[in-house]
C-alpha positions in Angstrom: -0.2 -13.0 -6.0 -2.0 -11.3 -3.2 -3.1 -7.9 -3.5 -2.6 -5.3 -0.3 -3.4 -1.7 -0.6 -1.9 0.5 2.0 -2.7 4.0 3.0 -0.4 6.0 4.7 -0.5 8.2 7.3 1.5 10.5 9.6 1.1 8.1 12.7 -0.2 5.2 11.2 -0.7 2.9 8.0 -3.9 1.2 7.0 -3.5 -1.7 5.6 -5.9 -3.9 3.3 -5.2 -7.2 2.5 -7.1 -9.1 -0.8 -9.1 -11.8 0.7 -9.4 -10.4 4.2 -12.6 -8.2 5.5 -11.6 -4.8 6.5 -8.6 -3.1 6.9 -5.5 -3.3 10.1 -4.1 -0.8 11.4 -0.4 -0.7 12.4 2.0 2.4 13.8 3.6 4.1 11.2 6.7 3.6 13.1 9.8 1.2 13.3 8.0 -0.9 15.5 5.1 -0.9 13.0 7.0 -1.7 10.2 9.1 -4.4 11.4 5.3 -6.1 11.6 3.8 -5.3 8.5 7.0 -6.6 6.5 6.7 -10.0 8.8 3.1 -9.8 7.2 3.8 -9.1 4.0 7.1 -11.4 3.6 4.7 -14.5 4.3 2.2 -13.5 1.5 2.4 -15.6 -1.5 4.1 -12.7 -4.2 2.4 -9.5 -2.7 1.5 -7.1 -4.8 1.8 -3.7 -2.8 0.0 -0.4 -3.9 1.3 2.7 -2.0 0.0 6.3 -2.2 3.1 8.6 -2.9 2.0 11.2 0.5 4.4 13.7 0.6 7.2 11.8 2.4 5.3 9.9 5.2 5.5 7.2 2.7 9.2 6.8 3.3 10.1 4.6 5.8 7.6 2.5 4.2 8.6 2.3 0.9 12.5 1.8 2.6 11.5 -1.2 4.5 9.8 -2.7 1.5 12.9 -2.5 -0.6 15.0 -4.1 2.4 12.9 -6.6 3.0 12.4 -7.6 -1.1 8.7 -6.9 -1.0 7.5 -5.3 -4.4 5.4 -2.8 -4.1 4.3 0.3 -6.4 4.3 4.2 -5.4 1.3 5.7 -6.7 0.0 9.6 -7.3 -2.9 10.2 -5.5 -4.7 11.8 -7.7 -4.8 8.8 -10.1 -6.0 6.7 -6.9 -8.7 9.3 -6.3 -9.7 8.8 -10.0 -9.5 5.4 -9.7 -11.9 5.2 -6.5 -14.6 7.7 -8.3 -14.3 5.2 -11.1 -15.0 2.4 -8.8 -18.5 4.6 -7.4 -16.4 5.1 -4.1 -17.1 8.7 -3.4 -15.9 8.3 1.0 -12.6 9.4 1.9 -11.5 7.6 5.0 -8.4 5.7 5.8 -9.4 2.3 5.7 -11.1 2.4 2.6 -8.5 3.5 0.9 -6.5 1.3 2.0 -9.3 -1.3 0.2 -8.9 0.8 -3.0 -5.4 0.6 -3.3 -5.9 -3.0 -2.5 -8.3 -3.4 -5.5 -6.0 -1.1 -7.6 -3.0 -3.4 -7.1 -5.3 -6.9 -8.0 -7.0 -5.1 -11.4 -3.3 -3.4 -12.6 -1.3 -5.9 -11.0 0.6 -6.3 -14.6 0.1 -2.7 -15.3 1.8 -1.1 -12.7 5.7 0.0 -12.6 7.5 -2.0 -9.5 9.3 0.9 -7.5 13.1 0.8 -7.7 15.0 3.1 -4.5 17.1 5.9 -6.1 20.6 5.1 -6.3 22.9 7.1 -3.3 
């Protein structure tokens, strides 16, 4: 399993992948999502954790569903509590992505896979 954390913003996605230093940034656009999905499907059993961000994550969730990438959408308050519990009080996109990646690793068996709502 490879843990992945994605911090979602209006214009960009910050992506932290277990075993890789730092976080990469891709545009939160059709082209950026295509690039990200090509990367995620190559990972060994990717477990992606994404914060709910009031709709900015919707295109990402749809792309993950279409690419059959496992992911969980978590409550931002719970993610912030997790970050505080690890001693991380900084609030930056790359750091948030890394915390979500750690959350994916630590709670891989406890997180519930997101299921797209039926039309």
